[in-house]
KOLLUMBA-504030 format. One line per 10 residues: number of its first residue (from 1); their letters; for each residue x, y, z of N, C-alpha, C. Coordinates in steps of 0.001 Angstrom, whole numbers, padded with zeros to 6 digits. Each point is the difference from the previous one (the first is absolute). Layout:
N
NUM = a = X/Y/Z/X/Y/Z/X/Y/Z ~ ...
! end
This chain:
139
1 = mnrrerkrls = -018130/002621/022243/-000947/000788/000752/-000799/000854/-000993 ~ -001302/000019/000184/-000823/000781/-000917/000011/001483/000381 ~ -000497/000808/-000896/000022/001462/000152/-000752/000456/001246 ~ -001132/-000593/000250/-000812/000389/001161/000736/-000285/001303 ~ 000624/-001159/000102/000744/-000355/001211/001216/000908/000173 ~ 000674/000305/-001097/001164/000906/000053/-000430/001376/000503 ~ -001131/000500/-000496/-000514/001303/000414/-000380/-000024/001488 ~ -000623/-001071/000441/-000393/-000129/001406/001230/-000005/000897 ~ 000996/-000806/-000368/001224/-000069/000798/000746/001343/-000002 ~ -000020/000680/-001131/000656/001302/-000081/-000633/000989/000975
11 = gllvgaaarg = -001313/000052/000027/-000701/000896/000928/000291/-000333/001447 ~ 000020/-001293/000313/000318/-000415/001369/001433/000365/000367 ~ 000920/-000163/-000956/001405/000307/000264/000202/001489/000264 ~ -000606/000844/-000815/000135/001447/000202/-000610/000391/001348 ~ -001129/-000579/000338/-000627/000295/001291/000873/-000401/001175 ~ 000576/-001184/-000066/000885/-000467/001069/001240/000880/000097 ~ 000539/000392/-001142/001181/000870/-000015/-000330/001357/000609 ~ -001150/000548/-000317/-000408/001304/000523/-000199/-000037/001516 ~ -000385/-001142/000523/-000158/-000157/001456/001328/-000318/000679 ~ 001035/-000240/-000795/001293/-000375/000565/000014/-001412/000534
21 = dasrvaallr = -000890/-000844/-000505/-000133/-001385/000469/000975/-000897/-000776 ~ 001247/-000022/000470/001055/-000731/-000709/-000269/-001497/-000061 ~ -000582/-000570/001031/-000303/-001440/-000010/-001011/-000332/-001091 ~ -001013/000846/-000135/-001019/-000220/-001026/000586/000222/-001398 ~ 000853/001016/-000139/000659/000240/-001286/000784/-001247/-000413 ~ 000780/-000541/000927/000801/-001195/-000303/-000897/-001170/-000383 ~ -001084/-000181/000720/-000919/-001106/-000296/-000637/000169/-001381 ~ -000390/001209/-000329/-000611/000246/-001302/001001/-000203/-001133 ~ 001240/000403/000206/001031/-000249/-001009/000202/-001500/-000200 ~ 000005/-000758/001096/000128/-001469/-000106/-001194/-000610/-000725
31 = sgapaaaads = -001157/000658/000114/-001218/-000495/-000651/-000069/000358/-001479 ~ 000974/000757/-000473/000032/000332/-001411/-000367/001433/-000342 ~ -000213/000848/000999/-000282/001408/-000302/001225/000586/-000699 ~ -000218/000752/-001065/001134/000568/-000729/000666/001122/000800 ~ 001321/-000029/000085/000736/001007/000777/-000232/001401/-000543 ~ -000256/000131/-001275/-000231/001306/-000622/-001472/000387/000034 ~ -000761/-000627/000880/-001443/000206/000061/-000371/001455/000230 ~ -001119/000376/-000613/-000609/001312/000236/-001485/-000222/000240 ~ -000600/000886/000805/-001435/-000106/000224/-000751/000681/-001138 ~ -001315/000040/000091/-000799/000563/-001094/000272/001489/-000216
41 = ggttalyaaa = 000540/000694/001006/000340/001407/-000138/001392/000238/-000536 ~ 000771/-001076/-000166/001351/000110/-000532/001105/000043/001042 ~ -000350/-000022/001282/001018/000013/001048/000675/-001360/000065 ~ 001330/-000004/-000044/000732/-001261/000057/000207/-000448/001442 ~ 000186/-001292/000160/000249/-000555/001330/001296/000557/000587 ~ 001023/000156/-000827/001275/000512/000505/-000150/001435/000490 ~ -000690/000829/-000737/-000220/001379/000436/-000787/000011/001310 ~ -001043/-000805/000082/-000824/-000040/001210/000833/-000419/001212 ~ 000844/-001005/-000167/000850/-000456/001097/001006/001072/000394 ~ 000564/000691/-000994/000985/001050/000268/-000624/001146/000787
51 = vagaaravgd = -001174/000436/-000405/-000685/001103/000678/-000435/-000415/001407 ~ -000299/-001270/000177/-000374/-000498/001325/001221/-000195/000901 ~ 001187/000069/-000584/001217/-000217/000787/000236/-001458/000332 ~ -000556/-000882/-000795/000090/-001440/000235/001247/-000568/-000677 ~ 001144/000180/000646/001280/-000386/-000603/000069/-001487/-000341 ~ -000539/-000840/000858/000038/-001443/-000296/-000835/-000333/-001239 ~ -001167/000607/-000109/-000837/-000221/-001184/000691/000551/-001243 ~ 000648/001156/000123/000758/000566/-001117/001052/-001006/-000459 ~ 000756/-000547/000950/001040/-000977/-000336/-000562/-001240/-000661 ~ -001122/-000488/000504/-000622/-001195/-000586/-000475/000270/-001426
61 = llaagadpda = -000604/001162/-000214/-000473/000347/-001344/001164/000136/-000976 ~ 001078/000633/000452/001178/000130/-000860/000603/-001369/-000310 ~ 000096/-000860/001011/000552/-001345/-000204/-000857/-000817/-000969 ~ -001291/000301/-000038/-000914/-000716/-000892/-000037/000608/-001404 ~ 000756/001085/-000214/000109/000539/-001345/-000630/001355/-000255 ~ -000506/000672/001021/-000558/001339/-000218/001117/000947/-000428 ~ -000303/000871/-000929/000957/000989/-000506/000105/001131/001024 ~ 001177/000241/000575/000119/001023/001043/-000258/001420/-000486 ~ 000075/000233/-001301/-000177/001344/-000541/-001309/000194/-000762 ~ -000837/-001021/-000042/-001257/000118/-000741/-000935/000964/000724
71 = psggptdgtp = -000465/001029/-000699/-000923/000932/000649/-001369/-000650/000202 ~ -000613/000361/001084/-001351/-000454/000294/-000966/000912/-000736 ~ -001096/-000543/-000467/-000879/000748/-000882/-001205/000655/000621 ~ -000135/-000021/001318/-001128/000670/000625/000089/001508/-000156 ~ -001082/000705/000256/-000033/001442/-000244/001010/000814/000820 ~ 000385/-000482/001157/000969/000734/000819/001285/-000799/000199 ~ 000181/-001038/-000767/001144/-000883/000165/001209/000499/-000777 ~ 001121/-000655/000242/001240/000285/-000695/000894/-001213/000101 ~ 001291/000222/000164/000914/-001129/000124/000032/-000490/001443 ~ 000288/-001277/000207/000059/-000522/001371/001016/000736/000871
81 = lcgaaawgha = 001177/000308/-000560/001024/000671/000797/-000443/001409/000393 ~ -000630/000719/-000907/-000502/001332/000347/-001091/-000092/001069 ~ -000865/-000990/-000102/-001059/-000170/000997/000559/-000291/001379 ~ 000951/-000909/000084/000604/-000335/001293/000768/001192/000552 ~ 000700/000716/-000865/000781/001163/000440/-000904/001118/000498 ~ -001103/000233/-000685/-000921/001073/000383/-000559/-000210/001400 ~ -000197/-001260/000379/-000557/-000314/001317/001083/-000288/001034 ~ 001249/000034/-000416/001094/-000198/000945/000176/-001427/000471 ~ -000363/-000955/-000829/000125/-001410/000362/001398/-000503/-000364 ~ 000945/000239/000910/001407/-000302/-000269/000235/-001476/-000307
91 = aavaallagg = -000643/-000899/000717/000216/-001428/-000244/-000508/-000403/-001388 ~ -001121/000558/-000419/-000519/-000289/-001340/000915/000607/-001060 ~ 000520/001200/000260/000951/000619/-000926/001232/-000886/-000132 ~ 000525/-000477/001126/001177/-000873/-000034/-000279/-001279/-000785 ~ -001180/-000591/000190/-000357/-001223/-000736/-000095/000270/-001495 ~ -000588/001130/-000366/-000109/000343/-001421/001369/000248/-000619 ~ 000857/000715/000703/001348/000236/-000507/000761/-001314/-000149 ~ -000126/-000879/000989/000663/-001312/-000077/-000546/-000823/-001164 ~ -001263/000241/-000355/-000628/-000712/-001109/000230/000636/-001350 ~ 000813/001070/-000047/000359/000585/-001282/-000733/001267/-000393
101 = adpalreddg = -000797/000577/000900/-000705/001244/-000344/001012/001109/-000290 ~ -000295/000811/-000979/000866/001096/-000428/-000264/001228/000869 ~ 000981/000422/000816/-000228/001152/000882/-000121/001325/-000752 ~ 000360/000036/-001261/-000087/001236/-000788/-001271/000084/-000840 ~ -000818/-001051/000016/-001193/-000030/-000851/-001074/000941/000538 ~ -000331/000976/-000812/-001043/000964/000358/-001367/-000530/-000423 ~ -001016/000439/000709/-001367/-000370/-000359/-000472/000788/-001220 ~ -001186/-000328/-000464/-000662/000722/-001089/000874/000107/-001245 ~ 000459/-001161/-000452/000815/-000076/-001220/001227/000906/000054 ~ 000611/000077/001168/001220/000775/000163/-000210/001470/000320
111 = egpsplewal = -001237/000434/000072/-000299/001414/000252/-000313/000282/001469 ~ -000247/-001024/000781/-000407/000186/001389/001170/-000060/000967 ~ -000313/-000035/001284/001048/-000040/001024/000766/-001321/000003 ~ 001240/000088/000460/000814/-001204/000202/-000321/-000574/001386 ~ 000414/-001224/000264/-000202/-000539/001344/000633/000880/001094 ~ 001198/000504/-000257/000654/000857/000988/-000813/001270/000243 ~ -000516/000591/-001058/-000824/001205/000178/-001230/-000300/000855 ~ -000626/-001154/-000210/-001146/-000377/000831/000415/-000153/001461 ~ 001121/-000660/000234/000468/-000202/001379/000289/001341/000675 ~ 000641/000899/-000721/000329/001304/000576/-001250/000834/000266
121 = rgghaetarl = -000958/-000050/-000910/-001270/000725/000199/-000697/-000448/001281 ~ 000098/-001287/000283/-000660/-000544/001183/000832/000085/001270 ~ 001234/000480/-000122/000862/000082/001175/000466/-001360/000502 ~ 000156/-000952/-000891/000373/-001365/000361/001507/-000186/-000142 ~ 000736/000354/001039/001462/000030/-000048/000618/-001372/-000271 ~ -000494/-001046/000641/000577/-001342/-000201/-000233/-000473/-001428 ~ -001178/000247/-000509/-000310/-000380/-001380/000888/000775/-000975 ~ 000169/001292/000235/000871/000817/-000849/001440/-000503/000061 ~ 000460/-000396/001174/001364/-000526/000141/000182/-001258/-000840 ~ -000974/-000898/000051/000066/-001238/-000793/000057/000307/-001495
131 = lraagpsgs = -000802/000938/-000429/-000053/000345/-001417/001289/000673/-000461 ~ 000550/000866/000827/001276/000638/-000355/001114/-001049/-000097 ~ -000006/-000939/000925/001032/-001047/000003/-000123/-000917/-001212 ~ -001210/-000099/-000565/-000250/-000893/-001134/000555/000535/-001307 ~ 000293/001292/-000065/000564/000531/-001234/-000693/001240/-000470 ~ -000018/000198/-001313/-000557/001238/-000572/-001424/000264/000503 ~ -000237/001216/000381/-001297/000350/000605/-001042/000442/-001000 ~ 000404/000397/-001169/-000982/000472/-000963/-000508/001400/000320 ~ 000599/000638/001011/-000471/001357/000320/001057/001024/-000298
! end
């Protein structure tokens, strides 16, 4: 696949992930879109799916090789687990944890909030319960 096609597929994948369109995410992965894809702003498909609460898309991206702890590079982005926790997307948090995401990994090179801190800030009790059950909280 040439660079232009890879870039096009990456943009489509991030867009589908941000919309929570798991069927489209799966189709794009089958078409050769890279699981670690990022759009032109640096937002990764996994982060977009996590923030959208698209647990099935999160699982598909992880199964295709996306790094569960890779930070997204957009201006307001962070780690997928922190993004899902901040919005209280318990199913996406569970998928990320099952895929190997580190519940103690803080954003901003270790200086920012942990996933548990994000969940607690948002009042997301179920998400906080999942993170506590997963192990060290980083807080």
